[in-house]
C-alpha positions as CSV (number, residue, x, y, z in Angstrom):
1,M,-24.5,-5.3,19.3
2,L,-25.0,-2.9,16.2
3,I,-21.7,-1.2,17.2
4,L,-19.9,-4.3,17.4
5,R,-21.3,-5.6,14.1
6,S,-20.4,-2.4,12.4
7,C,-16.9,-2.7,13.6
8,I,-16.6,-6.4,12.3
9,E,-18.2,-5.3,9.1
10,G,-15.7,-2.5,8.6
11,F,-12.7,-4.8,9.6
12,F,-13.3,-7.7,7.3
13,M,-14.5,-5.4,4.2
14,G,-11.4,-3.4,4.9
15,A,-9.1,-6.4,5.2
16,G,-10.4,-7.8,2.0
17,L,-9.5,-4.7,0.2
18,I,-6.2,-4.1,1.9
19,I,-4.8,-7.6,1.7
20,A,-3.7,-8.1,-1.9
21,I,-0.5,-8.0,-3.8
22,G,0.4,-4.6,-4.8
23,A,3.2,-2.1,-5.0
24,Q,2.8,-0.7,-1.4
25,N,2.5,-4.3,0.2
26,A,5.5,-5.6,-2.0
27,F,7.6,-2.6,-0.6
28,V,6.5,-2.9,3.0
29,L,7.4,-6.7,3.0
30,K,10.9,-5.8,1.5
31,Q,11.7,-3.4,4.2
32,G,10.4,-5.8,6.7
33,I,12.8,-8.7,5.4
34,K,15.7,-6.1,5.5
35,G,14.7,-4.8,9.1
36,E,14.8,-1.4,7.9
37,H,12.4,1.6,9.3
38,R,9.8,-1.1,9.6
39,A,7.7,1.0,12.4
40,A,7.6,4.3,10.3
41,I,6.5,2.5,7.3
42,A,3.8,0.7,8.8
43,W,2.5,3.7,10.7
44,I,2.5,5.8,7.4
45,C,0.6,3.1,5.7
46,S,-1.9,2.5,8.3
47,L,-2.5,5.9,9.2
48,S,-2.8,7.1,5.7
49,D,-5.4,4.2,5.2
50,A,-7.3,5.8,8.3
51,L,-7.2,9.1,6.9
52,L,-8.7,8.2,3.3
53,I,-11.5,6.1,4.8
54,I,-12.3,9.1,7.3
55,L,-12.4,11.2,4.0
56,G,-14.5,8.4,2.1
57,I,-17.1,8.2,4.9
58,T,-17.3,12.0,5.4
59,G,-18.2,12.4,1.5
60,M,-14.9,12.8,-0.3
61,G,-15.7,9.8,-2.4
62,F,-18.3,11.9,-4.5
63,L,-15.1,13.9,-5.5
64,F,-13.7,11.2,-7.3
65,T,-16.9,10.0,-8.9
66,Q,-18.2,13.5,-10.0
67,H,-14.5,14.6,-11.5
68,P,-12.9,11.5,-13.1
69,L,-10.1,13.7,-14.4
70,I,-8.7,13.7,-11.0
71,T,-8.4,10.1,-11.1
72,R,-7.0,10.2,-14.5
73,Y,-4.3,12.4,-13.5
74,I,-3.4,10.3,-10.5
75,A,-3.4,7.2,-12.7
76,F,-0.9,8.7,-15.0
77,G,1.3,10.1,-12.5
78,G,1.0,6.8,-10.6
79,S,1.9,4.8,-13.7
80,L,5.2,6.8,-14.3
81,Y,6.3,6.5,-10.9
82,L,5.9,2.8,-10.7
83,A,7.6,2.4,-13.8
84,W,10.6,4.3,-12.4
85,F,10.5,2.2,-9.3
86,A,10.4,-1.1,-11.4
87,L,13.4,0.0,-13.0
88,K,15.0,0.5,-9.7
89,C,14.2,-3.1,-8.5
90,F,15.3,-4.5,-11.9
91,I,18.7,-2.6,-11.5
92,A,19.2,-3.8,-7.9
93,A,18.3,-7.3,-8.9
94,F,20.9,-7.2,-11.6
95,R,23.5,-5.7,-9.2
96,G,22.7,-7.7,-6.3
97,E,22.8,-4.5,-4.1
98,S,20.5,-5.7,-1.6
99,M,21.8,-9.3,-0.8
100,D,24.1,-7.9,2.1
101,M,22.2,-7.5,5.2
102,G,25.4,-6.6,7.2
103,E,26.7,-3.2,8.0
104,N,28.3,-2.7,4.6
105,G,25.0,-3.6,2.9
106,Y,22.8,-1.5,0.5
107,S,20.3,0.0,2.8
108,V,17.5,2.7,2.2
109,A,17.8,6.1,4.3
110,L,14.8,7.1,6.3
111,K,13.8,9.8,4.4
112,N,14.0,7.8,1.3
113,A,11.8,5.0,2.6
114,V,9.1,7.5,3.9
115,F,9.1,9.1,0.6
116,T,8.6,5.8,-1.2
117,T,6.0,4.8,1.0
118,L,4.1,8.1,0.8
119,A,4.4,7.9,-3.0
120,L,3.3,4.1,-3.5
121,T,0.5,5.1,-1.3
122,Y,-0.9,8.2,-2.7
123,L,0.0,7.9,-6.3
124,N,-1.9,4.8,-6.6
125,P,-5.5,5.4,-7.6
126,H,-6.6,2.0,-6.6
127,V,-5.7,3.1,-3.0
128,Y,-8.3,5.7,-3.3
129,L,-11.1,3.4,-5.0
130,D,-10.6,1.1,-2.3
131,T,-10.4,3.1,0.7
132,V,-12.1,6.5,-0.1
133,V,-14.7,5.2,-2.7
134,M,-15.6,1.8,-1.7
135,L,-15.0,1.7,2.0
136,G,-16.1,5.3,2.4
137,G,-19.1,4.6,0.1
138,F,-20.1,1.9,2.1
139,G,-19.6,3.5,5.5
140,A,-21.3,6.3,4.4
141,S,-24.4,4.3,3.6
142,R,-24.7,3.1,7.2
143,P,-26.8,5.0,9.9
144,I,-24.8,8.2,10.8
145,E,-24.3,7.0,14.5
146,L,-22.8,3.6,13.2
147,R,-20.4,5.3,10.7
148,P,-17.4,5.9,13.2
149,F,-17.5,2.2,14.2
150,F,-17.5,1.1,10.8
151,G,-14.6,3.1,9.9
152,L,-12.8,2.3,13.1
153,G,-13.2,-1.4,12.3
154,A,-11.5,-0.7,8.7
155,A,-8.7,1.3,9.8
156,M,-7.9,-1.5,12.3
157,A,-7.8,-3.8,9.5
158,S,-5.0,-1.6,8.0
159,F,-3.0,-1.5,11.2
160,V,-3.0,-5.3,11.9
161,W,-2.2,-5.9,8.3
162,F,0.6,-3.3,7.8
163,F,2.4,-4.0,11.0
164,A,1.9,-7.8,10.7
165,L,3.6,-7.4,7.2
166,A,6.3,-5.3,8.1
167,Y,7.4,-7.6,11.0
168,S,6.8,-11.0,9.7
169,G,9.7,-10.3,7.1
170,S,12.1,-11.0,10.1
171,F,11.2,-14.7,10.0
172,L,12.0,-14.7,6.3
173,A,15.3,-12.9,6.9
174,P,17.5,-16.0,7.0
175,L,16.4,-17.0,3.7
176,F,17.5,-13.8,2.1
177,R,20.9,-13.9,3.5
178,K,21.5,-15.5,0.0
179,E,22.0,-13.3,-3.1
180,I,19.8,-15.5,-5.3
181,S,16.9,-14.9,-2.8
182,W,17.1,-11.0,-3.2
183,R,17.6,-11.0,-6.9
184,I,14.4,-13.1,-7.1
185,L,12.6,-10.9,-4.5
186,D,13.7,-7.5,-6.5
187,S,12.9,-9.3,-10.1
188,G,9.6,-10.4,-8.6
189,I,8.5,-6.7,-7.2
190,G,9.8,-5.2,-10.7
191,I,7.5,-7.3,-12.6
192,V,4.6,-6.5,-10.2
193,M,5.1,-2.8,-10.5
194,V,5.3,-3.3,-14.3
195,Y,1.9,-5.1,-14.2
196,I,0.4,-2.4,-11.9
197,A,2.0,0.5,-14.0
198,I,0.4,-0.8,-17.3
199,N,-3.1,-1.6,-15.7
200,L,-2.9,2.0,-14.0
201,L,-2.1,3.5,-17.8
202,R,-5.0,1.8,-19.1
203,F,-7.2,2.6,-16.3
204,G,-6.4,6.5,-16.7
205,L,-7.1,6.1,-20.4
206,A,-10.3,4.4,-19.8
207,V,-11.4,7.2,-17.2
């Protein structure tokens, strides 16, 4: 019973922290709609969360609390990257590059999709705060024999969310056969990126 309870606690706490509007989720959704590299992107996001949760439960969360400069540098780097990514989104919205889902349409190469996913994951300090510090810290406070099951539940939430997000995009594909839909999506993602970049910059300055 305690094992099941720990898994459930980890699942719902993980879901509460992972399911939020952010740069990573926006990119996963966009690639899901385009039908490009969905499995690879979902695996990278899910396995990254699982790795960070494990690091947090095993005590790596204290590294960030004891050395705030690490978080500051990550915040500054993430802010610059998101600003650049936002610019790309605005350019795509202006040109309508991603409107055509046919063979001649704009697409992202697998290596670029992998790089972008990794960057959006590991350059975002909130990922570390949510997974390593919060989830890891809460998991580390559990009895040692229950910690793996809490981490398993949290990791399961990540897998369920990212694969659902990546593959649910196919249901939205018909809507995005229109140029205006892609322009709105790219513009919206760009605005979200700018908002997060500004908040990361403020967060880094405040650390």
